[in-house]
LUMGUVO-184900 format. One line per 4 residues: number of its first residue (from 1); their letters; for each residue y, z, x of N, C-alpha, C, O, CB. Coordinates in nm, 2 decimals, padded with zeros to 4 digits, always signed. Each point is the difference from the previous one (the first is absolute). Glycine has a CB too. Layout:
residues N
NUM> a> Y/Z/X/Y/Z/X/Y/Z/X/Y/Z/X/Y/Z/X  ... $
END
This chain:
residues 128
1> mlmq> +01.37/-00.38/+02.34/-00.12/+00.04/-00.07/+00.03/+00.03/-00.15/-00.06/-00.05/-00.09/-00.04/+00.14/+00.30  +00.21/-00.01/-00.23/+00.04/+00.03/-00.13/+00.05/-00.12/-00.08/-00.03/-00.01/-00.12/+00.09/+00.24/+00.20  +00.01/-00.32/-00.01/+00.05/-00.12/-00.07/-00.12/-00.09/-00.04/+00.01/-00.06/-00.11/+00.20/+00.07/+00.25  -00.31/-00.01/-00.06/-00.12/-00.08/-00.04/-00.07/+00.06/-00.13/-00.04/-00.08/-00.09/+00.01/+00.01/+00.33 $
5> rvnt> +00.03/+00.20/-00.25/-00.06/+00.06/-00.12/+00.09/-00.02/-00.12/-00.05/-00.02/-00.11/-00.06/+00.19/+00.26  +00.24/-00.17/-00.13/+00.09/-00.02/-00.11/-00.01/-00.14/-00.05/-00.01/-00.03/-00.12/+00.17/+00.20/+00.21  -00.17/-00.27/+00.00/-00.02/-00.14/-00.04/-00.13/-00.02/-00.07/-00.01/-00.07/-00.10/+00.15/+00.00/+00.30  -00.25/+00.13/-00.15/-00.13/-00.01/-00.07/+00.01/+00.06/-00.14/-00.05/-00.06/-00.09/-00.07/+00.07/+00.31 $
9> alil> +00.18/+00.10/-00.23/+00.02/+00.06/-00.13/+00.08/-00.08/-00.10/-00.04/-00.02/-00.12/+00.02/+00.24/+00.23  +00.12/-00.28/-00.06/+00.08/-00.09/-00.09/-00.08/-00.12/-00.04/+00.01/-00.04/-00.12/+00.20/+00.11/+00.24  -00.28/-00.13/-00.03/-00.09/-00.11/-00.04/-00.10/+00.04/-00.10/-00.03/-00.07/-00.10/+00.06/-00.03/+00.33  -00.10/+00.21/-00.21/-00.10/+00.05/-00.09/+00.06/+00.03/-00.14/-00.06/-00.03/-00.10/-00.07/+00.12/+00.29 $
13> valv> +00.25/-00.03/-00.19/+00.07/+00.03/-00.13/+00.03/-00.13/-00.08/-00.02/-00.01/-00.12/+00.12/+00.22/+00.22  -00.06/-00.31/-00.02/+00.03/-00.13/-00.07/-00.13/-00.06/-00.06/+00.00/-00.05/-00.11/+00.19/+00.02/+00.27  -00.30/+00.04/-00.08/-00.13/-00.05/-00.05/-00.04/+00.07/-00.12/-00.06/-00.06/-00.10/+00.00/-00.01/+00.33  +00.07/+00.21/-00.23/-00.04/+00.08/-00.12/+00.08/-00.04/-00.12/-00.05/-00.01/-00.11/-00.02/+00.20/+00.26 $
17> vvai> +00.20/-00.21/-00.14/+00.09/-00.03/-00.11/-00.04/-00.14/-00.05/-00.01/-00.02/-00.13/+00.20/+00.16/+00.22  -00.21/-00.23/-00.01/-00.05/-00.14/-00.04/-00.13/+00.01/-00.07/-00.02/-00.06/-00.11/+00.14/-00.04/+00.30  -00.21/+00.18/-00.14/-00.13/+00.02/-00.06/+00.01/+00.06/-00.14/-00.07/-00.04/-00.10/-00.04/+00.07/+00.32  +00.20/+00.07/-00.24/+00.01/+00.07/-00.13/+00.06/-00.10/-00.10/-00.05/+00.00/-00.11/+00.08/+00.22/+00.23 $
21> fylp> +00.06/-00.30/-00.08/+00.07/-00.08/-00.10/-00.06/-00.14/-00.02/+00.02/-00.06/-00.11/+00.18/+00.18/+00.17  -00.27/-00.17/+00.04/-00.04/-00.14/-00.01/-00.15/-00.03/+00.00/-00.04/-00.11/-00.04/+00.25/+00.06/+00.15  -00.29/+00.14/-00.07/-00.14/-00.02/+00.00/-00.06/+00.02/-00.14/+00.05/+00.08/-00.08/-00.07/-00.01/+00.32  -00.08/-00.15/-00.28/-00.07/+00.02/-00.12/-00.07/+00.14/+00.00/-00.03/+00.05/+00.11/+00.00/-00.30/-00.14 $
25> livf> +00.01/+00.31/-00.09/-00.05/+00.13/-00.01/-00.13/+00.02/+00.07/-00.03/+00.10/+00.07/+00.15/-00.08/-00.28  -00.21/-00.12/+00.20/-00.14/+00.02/+00.06/+00.01/-00.01/+00.15/-00.07/+00.08/+00.07/-00.03/-00.19/-00.28  +00.19/+00.03/+00.26/+00.01/-00.01/+00.15/+00.07/+00.13/+00.05/-00.04/+00.05/+00.10/+00.06/-00.31/-00.11  +00.08/+00.30/-00.06/+00.07/+00.13/+00.04/-00.10/+00.11/-00.01/+00.00/+00.09/+00.10/+00.22/-00.17/-00.18 $
29> sllv> -00.30/+00.09/-00.02/-00.10/+00.11/-00.01/-00.10/+00.00/+00.11/-00.04/+00.10/+00.06/+00.06/-00.11/-00.31  -00.07/-00.11/+00.29/-00.09/-00.01/+00.11/+00.06/+00.04/+00.13/-00.06/+00.06/+00.08/-00.06/-00.24/-00.20  +00.25/+00.13/+00.14/+00.07/+00.04/+00.12/+00.02/+00.15/+00.01/-00.02/+00.06/+00.11/+00.13/-00.28/-00.11  -00.07/+00.28/-00.11/+00.02/+00.15/+00.00/-00.13/+00.07/+00.03/-00.01/+00.09/+00.07/+00.21/-00.12/-00.23 $
33> slvv> -00.30/-00.02/+00.09/-00.14/+00.07/+00.02/-00.04/-00.02/+00.14/-00.06/+00.10/+00.06/+00.00/-00.15/-00.29  +00.08/-00.06/+00.30/-00.04/-00.02/+00.14/+00.08/+00.10/+00.09/-00.06/+00.06/+00.09/+00.00/-00.30/-00.14  +00.19/+00.24/+00.03/+00.08/+00.09/+00.09/-00.04/+00.15/-00.02/-00.01/+00.07/+00.10/+00.20/-00.24/-00.12  -00.21/+00.21/-00.11/-00.04/+00.14/-00.02/-00.14/+00.02/+00.05/-00.03/+00.11/+00.04/+00.19/-00.10/-00.24 $
37> aiav> -00.25/-00.11/+00.19/-00.13/+00.02/+00.05/+00.00/+00.03/+00.15/-00.08/+00.08/+00.05/-00.01/-00.23/-00.23  +00.18/+00.08/+00.25/+00.01/+00.03/+00.15/+00.05/+00.14/+00.02/-00.05/+00.07/+00.09/+00.10/-00.31/-00.05  +00.04/+00.29/-00.13/+00.05/+00.14/+00.01/-00.11/+00.09/-00.03/-00.01/+00.11/+00.06/+00.24/-00.18/-00.12  -00.32/+00.04/-00.04/-00.11/+00.08/-00.03/-00.10/+00.01/+00.12/-00.05/+00.11/+00.03/+00.07/-00.17/-00.28 $
41> wefs> -00.04/-00.05/+00.31/-00.09/+00.01/+00.12/+00.05/+00.09/+00.11/-00.07/+00.08/+00.06/+00.00/-00.32/-00.11  +00.20/+00.23/+00.07/+00.07/+00.08/+00.10/-00.01/+00.15/-00.04/-00.03/+00.09/+00.08/+00.18/-00.28/-00.01  -00.12/+00.22/-00.20/+00.00/+00.13/-00.05/-00.14/+00.07/+00.01/-00.01/+00.11/+00.03/+00.20/-00.18/-00.18  -00.29/-00.01/+00.12/-00.14/+00.05/+00.00/-00.04/+00.04/+00.14/-00.09/+00.08/+00.02/+00.04/-00.22/-00.22 $
45> gffw> +00.12/+00.09/+00.30/-00.03/+00.04/+00.14/+00.04/+00.14/+00.03/-00.06/+00.06/+00.08/+00.09/-00.30/-00.02  +00.07/+00.29/-00.14/+00.04/+00.14/+00.02/-00.12/+00.09/-00.04/-00.02/+00.11/+00.07/+00.26/-00.17/-00.12  -00.31/+00.03/-00.05/-00.11/+00.09/-00.05/-00.13/-00.03/+00.07/-00.07/+00.09/+00.03/+00.19/-00.08/-00.25  -00.15/-00.14/+00.24/-00.14/-00.04/+00.04/+00.00/-00.06/+00.14/-00.11/-00.04/+00.04/+00.05/+00.01/-00.28 $
49> gkny> +00.17/+00.02/+00.31/+00.00/-00.05/+00.13/-00.07/-00.14/+00.02/+00.05/-00.10/-00.06/-00.04/+00.33/+00.13  -00.11/-00.23/+00.01/-00.07/-00.13/+00.02/-00.13/-00.02/-00.08/-00.08/-00.08/+00.02/+00.17/+00.10/+00.21  -00.10/+00.06/-00.34/-00.11/-00.01/-00.09/+00.02/-00.11/-00.10/+00.06/+00.01/-00.10/-00.11/+00.24/+00.12  +00.01/-00.37/+00.03/+00.04/-00.13/-00.08/-00.07/+00.00/-00.13/+00.05/-00.07/-00.09/-00.02/-00.05/+00.30 $
53> kkkm> -00.15/+00.18/-00.22/-00.07/+00.00/-00.13/+00.09/+00.07/-00.11/+00.01/-00.05/-00.11/-00.24/+00.05/+00.23  +00.28/+00.12/-00.09/+00.08/+00.07/-00.09/+00.13/-00.07/-00.03/+00.05/-00.01/-00.11/-00.15/+00.23/+00.19  +00.16/-00.27/+00.03/+00.13/-00.07/-00.02/-00.02/-00.13/-00.09/+00.08/-00.02/-00.08/-00.01/+00.11/+00.31  -00.18/-00.16/-00.20/-00.02/-00.12/-00.08/-00.03/+00.03/-00.15/+00.04/-00.07/-00.09/-00.12/-00.04/+00.30 $
57> sflv> +00.00/+00.22/-00.23/-00.03/+00.03/-00.14/+00.12/+00.05/-00.07/+00.02/-00.03/-00.12/-00.25/+00.09/+00.19  +00.32/+00.01/+00.00/+00.13/+00.04/-00.07/+00.08/-00.12/-00.03/+00.06/-00.01/-00.10/-00.07/+00.23/+00.22  +00.02/-00.32/-00.03/+00.08/-00.12/-00.02/-00.06/-00.08/-00.11/+00.08/-00.05/-00.09/-00.02/+00.05/+00.33  -00.19/-00.01/-00.25/-00.06/-00.08/-00.11/+00.03/+00.07/-00.14/+00.03/-00.06/-00.10/-00.21/-00.02/+00.26 $
61> vflm> +00.16/+00.21/-00.16/+00.03/+00.08/-00.13/+00.15/-00.02/-00.03/+00.03/-00.01/-00.12/-00.22/+00.18/+00.17  +00.27/-00.15/+00.04/+00.15/-00.02/-00.02/+00.02/-00.14/-00.06/+00.08/-00.01/-00.10/-00.02/+00.17/+00.29  -00.11/-00.26/-00.13/+00.02/-00.14/-00.06/-00.05/-00.02/-00.14/+00.06/-00.07/-00.08/-00.06/-00.01/+00.32  -00.12/+00.14/-00.26/-00.06/+00.00/-00.14/+00.09/+00.07/-00.10/+00.02/-00.05/-00.11/-00.25/+00.04/+00.21 $
65> ivll> +00.29/+00.12/-00.06/+00.09/+00.08/-00.09/+00.12/-00.08/-00.03/+00.05/-00.01/-00.11/-00.14/+00.23/+00.19  +00.15/-00.28/+00.03/+00.12/-00.08/-00.02/-00.03/-00.12/-00.09/+00.08/-00.03/-00.08/+00.00/+00.10/+00.31  -00.19/-00.13/-00.22/-00.04/-00.11/-00.08/-00.01/+00.04/-00.15/+00.05/-00.07/-00.09/-00.17/-00.04/+00.28  +00.06/+00.23/-00.21/-00.01/+00.05/-00.14/+00.13/+00.04/-00.06/+00.02/-00.02/-00.12/-00.24/+00.10/+00.18 $
69> tqff> +00.31/-00.03/+00.02/+00.13/+00.04/-00.05/+00.08/-00.12/-00.05/+00.10/+00.01/-00.08/-00.10/+00.18/+00.24  -00.03/-00.31/-00.11/+00.07/-00.12/-00.05/-00.03/-00.04/-00.14/+00.08/-00.08/-00.06/-00.08/+00.00/+00.29  -00.10/+00.14/-00.29/-00.04/-00.03/-00.14/+00.06/+00.11/-00.10/-00.02/-00.01/-00.12/-00.19/-00.10/+00.21  +00.28/+00.21/-00.04/+00.05/+00.11/-00.08/+00.15/+00.01/+00.02/+00.06/-00.05/+00.10/-00.28/+00.17/-00.09 $
73> paqp> +00.29/-00.06/-00.10/+00.15/+00.02/+00.02/+00.02/+00.09/+00.12/-00.08/+00.09/+00.04/+00.12/-00.11/-00.28  +00.08/+00.00/+00.31/+00.03/+00.07/+00.12/+00.05/+00.14/-00.02/-00.02/+00.09/+00.09/+00.07/-00.31/+00.01  +00.01/+00.25/-00.22/+00.06/+00.12/-00.02/-00.09/+00.13/+00.02/+00.04/+00.09/+00.06/+00.11/-00.21/-00.21  -00.27/+00.12/+00.09/-00.09/+00.11/+00.03/-00.02/+00.03/+00.14/+00.00/+00.12/+00.05/-00.11/-00.16/-00.27 $
77> tliv> +00.08/-00.06/+00.30/-00.02/+00.01/+00.14/+00.12/+00.06/+00.07/-00.01/+00.09/+00.09/-00.15/-00.28/-00.09  +00.28/+00.14/-00.03/+00.12/+00.05/+00.06/+00.03/+00.14/-00.04/+00.06/+00.08/+00.08/+00.02/-00.31/-00.07  -00.11/+00.27/-00.13/+00.03/+00.14/-00.05/-00.09/+00.09/+00.07/+00.04/+00.11/+00.05/+00.03/-00.20/-00.28  -00.20/+00.06/+00.24/-00.10/+00.09/+00.07/+00.05/+00.01/+00.15/-00.01/+00.11/+00.05/-00.18/-00.18/-00.21 $
81> sgmw> +00.23/-00.04/+00.22/+00.05/+00.01/+00.13/+00.12/+00.09/+00.02/+00.01/+00.08/+00.09/-00.10/-00.31/-00.06  +00.18/+00.22/-00.13/+00.12/+00.09/+00.01/-00.04/+00.14/-00.01/+00.06/+00.09/+00.07/+00.07/-00.27/-00.18  -00.23/+00.21/+00.02/-00.04/+00.14/-00.01/-00.07/+00.05/+00.13/+00.02/+00.11/+00.04/-00.05/-00.14/-00.29  -00.04/-00.06/+00.32/-00.07/+00.03/+00.13/+00.11/+00.03/+00.10/-00.01/+00.10/+00.07/-00.18/-00.24/-00.12 $
85> wlva> +00.30/+00.07/+00.05/+00.10/+00.02/+00.10/+00.08/+00.13/-00.02/+00.07/+00.05/+00.08/-00.05/-00.30/-00.05  -00.02/+00.29/-00.16/+00.06/+00.13/-00.03/-00.09/+00.12/+00.05/+00.05/+00.11/+00.03/+00.06/-00.21/-00.23  -00.24/+00.08/+00.20/-00.10/+00.10/+00.04/-00.03/+00.00/+00.15/-00.03/+00.10/+00.06/-00.07/-00.11/-00.29  +00.11/-00.10/+00.29/-00.04/-00.02/+00.15/+00.08/+00.09/+00.09/-00.06/+00.06/+00.09/+00.01/-00.29/-00.14 $
89> pyfl> +00.18/+00.26/+00.03/+00.06/+00.10/+00.09/-00.06/+00.13/+00.00/+00.01/+00.07/+00.10/+00.20/-00.19/-00.13  -00.27/+00.16/-00.08/-00.07/+00.13/+00.00/-00.11/+00.01/+00.10/-00.02/+00.09/+00.08/+00.07/-00.07/-00.32  -00.13/-00.13/+00.25/-00.11/+00.00/+00.09/+00.05/+00.00/+00.15/-00.06/+00.06/+00.08/-00.08/-00.19/-00.25  +00.25/+00.06/+00.19/+00.06/+00.00/+00.14/+00.05/+00.13/+00.03/-00.02/+00.05/+00.11/+00.08/-00.29/-00.13 $
93> wryt> +00.01/+00.31/-00.07/+00.05/+00.13/+00.02/-00.12/+00.10/+00.02/+00.01/+00.08/+00.10/+00.19/-00.13/-00.24  -00.30/+00.04/+00.06/-00.12/+00.09/+00.02/-00.06/-00.02/+00.14/-00.04/+00.10/+00.06/+00.00/-00.10/-00.31  +00.03/-00.12/+00.29/-00.06/-00.03/+00.13/+00.08/+00.06/+00.11/-00.05/+00.05/+00.10/-00.04/-00.26/-00.19  +00.23/+00.20/+00.08/+00.08/+00.06/+00.11/+00.01/+00.15/+00.00/+00.02/+00.06/+00.10/+00.11/-00.27/-00.11 $
97> tdkh> -00.15/+00.27/-00.11/+00.01/+00.15/+00.00/-00.13/+00.07/+00.03/+00.00/+00.10/+00.07/+00.17/-00.13/-00.24  -00.29/-00.02/+00.12/-00.12/+00.07/+00.03/-00.11/-00.08/+00.06/-00.11/+00.04/+00.02/+00.17/+00.10/-00.21  -00.02/-00.26/+00.24/-00.09/-00.09/+00.07/-00.13/-00.03/-00.08/-00.10/-00.02/+00.05/+00.19/+00.11/+00.16  -00.07/-00.09/-00.35/-00.12/-00.04/-00.08/+00.01/-00.15/-00.02/+00.08/-00.05/-00.07/-00.08/+00.28/-00.05 $
101> ncfv> -00.09/-00.30/+00.19/+00.00/-00.14/+00.00/-00.10/-00.05/-00.10/-00.12/-00.01/+00.02/+00.19/+00.00/+00.22  -00.02/-00.02/-00.36/-00.09/-00.05/-00.11/-00.03/-00.15/+00.02/-00.09/-00.05/-00.07/+00.18/+00.22/-00.08  -00.03/-00.23/+00.25/-00.02/-00.15/+00.02/-00.11/-00.03/+00.10/-00.02/-00.11/+00.04/+00.26/+00.08/-00.09  -00.33/+00.13/+00.08/-00.11/-00.03/+00.09/-00.12/-00.05/-00.08/-00.09/-00.06/+00.06/+00.17/+00.24/+00.09 $
105> ttaw> -00.08/-00.16/-00.28/-00.11/-00.06/-00.08/+00.03/-00.14/-00.03/+00.11/-00.05/-00.02/-00.16/+00.27/-00.09  -00.06/-00.30/+00.10/+00.01/-00.14/-00.02/+00.06/-00.03/-00.14/+00.07/-00.10/-00.01/-00.27/+00.06/+00.16  +00.17/+00.12/-00.25/+00.05/-00.02/-00.13/+00.15/+00.00/+00.00/+00.07/-00.08/-00.06/-00.28/+00.18/-00.04  +00.27/+00.00/+00.17/+00.14/+00.02/+00.00/+00.06/-00.12/+00.08/+00.11/-00.05/-00.03/-00.13/+00.30/+00.02 $
109> qwfv> -00.04/-00.29/+00.12/+00.05/-00.11/+00.08/+00.01/-00.13/-00.09/+00.10/-00.07/+00.01/-00.20/+00.18/+00.20  -00.01/-00.13/-00.28/+00.00/-00.12/-00.09/+00.11/+00.01/-00.10/+00.07/-00.09/-00.03/-00.31/+00.06/+00.07  +00.25/+00.15/-00.10/+00.10/+00.02/-00.11/+00.14/-00.02/+00.05/+00.08/-00.07/-00.06/-00.23/+00.24/-00.04  +00.18/-00.11/+00.22/+00.14/-00.02/+00.05/+00.02/-00.15/+00.03/+00.11/-00.05/-00.03/-00.12/+00.28/+00.13 $
113> gimi> -00.08/-00.30/-00.04/+00.02/-00.14/+00.04/+00.02/-00.08/-00.13/+00.09/-00.09/+00.00/-00.23/+00.12/+00.20  +00.06/-00.01/-00.30/+00.02/-00.07/-00.13/+00.13/+00.03/-00.06/+00.07/-00.09/-00.05/-00.32/+00.09/+00.02  +00.29/+00.13/+00.03/+00.13/+00.04/-00.07/+00.12/-00.05/+00.08/+00.11/-00.01/-00.06/-00.23/+00.21/-00.03  +00.10/-00.24/+00.21/+00.12/-00.05/+00.08/+00.00/-00.15/-00.02/+00.11/-00.05/-00.03/-00.13/+00.24/+00.20 $
117> fvpc> -00.09/-00.26/-00.15/+00.01/-00.14/+00.02/-00.02/-00.08/-00.13/+00.07/-00.11/-00.02/-00.16/+00.14/+00.24  +00.01/+00.01/-00.32/-00.01/-00.07/-00.12/+00.13/-00.01/-00.08/+00.04/-00.11/-00.04/-00.28/+00.18/+00.03  +00.31/+00.04/-00.01/+00.13/-00.01/-00.06/+00.10/-00.08/+00.08/+00.09/-00.06/-00.06/-00.13/+00.28/-00.05  +00.03/-00.22/+00.24/+00.09/-00.09/+00.08/-00.02/-00.14/-00.04/+00.10/-00.07/-00.02/-00.11/+00.24/+00.21 $
121> vvgl> -00.11/-00.22/-00.19/-00.03/-00.14/-00.04/+00.05/-00.03/-00.14/+00.07/-00.09/-00.03/-00.27/+00.09/+00.18  +00.17/+00.09/-00.25/+00.03/-00.02/-00.14/+00.16/+00.00/-00.01/+00.05/-00.09/-00.07/-00.26/+00.21/+00.00  +00.28/-00.03/+00.14/+00.14/+00.00/-00.01/+00.07/-00.12/+00.06/+00.09/-00.05/-00.06/-00.11/+00.30/+00.07  -00.04/-00.29/+00.10/+00.06/-00.12/+00.07/-00.02/-00.13/-00.09/+00.09/-00.08/-00.01/-00.13/+00.19/+00.23 $
125> ielq> -00.08/-00.12/-00.28/-00.02/-00.11/-00.09/+00.09/+00.01/-00.12/+00.04/-00.11/-00.05/-00.28/+00.09/+00.13  +00.26/+00.14/-00.13/+00.09/+00.01/-00.12/+00.15/-00.04/+00.04/+00.07/-00.04/-00.09/-00.22/+00.23/+00.01  +00.18/-00.18/+00.20/+00.14/-00.04/+00.04/+00.02/-00.15/-00.03/+00.12/-00.04/-00.04/-00.12/+00.21/+00.22  -00.10/-00.25/-00.17/+00.02/-00.14/-00.02/+00.00/-00.02/-00.15/+00.01/-00.12/-00.05/-00.11/+00.05/+00.27 $
END
């Protein structure tokens, strides 16, 4: 079982390296966007479960934001993301100490999802 997972990981790593170095930018961008869109769909299930209307609206907004970020420099997005990751542990600490869950509101859920996945796409595209 473990050997099968290791072999799968090695094949996927090889495919990712080939994609980074040999695919044209537009194809690579679409591939990265597709893979991260699948991750967004799975992530949205944590917040909204089987509510497909909310999940689909979040996915569409995510894809529109990713499309818009392609027309602007990547550095501001990555800087804002870095600042978010510096502040995010505070919210996790606060949740574990006093059980104040600020992530129950839809606005926070959208904010967290956007702050995780949009910089992910932008950063991966910048790699190429």
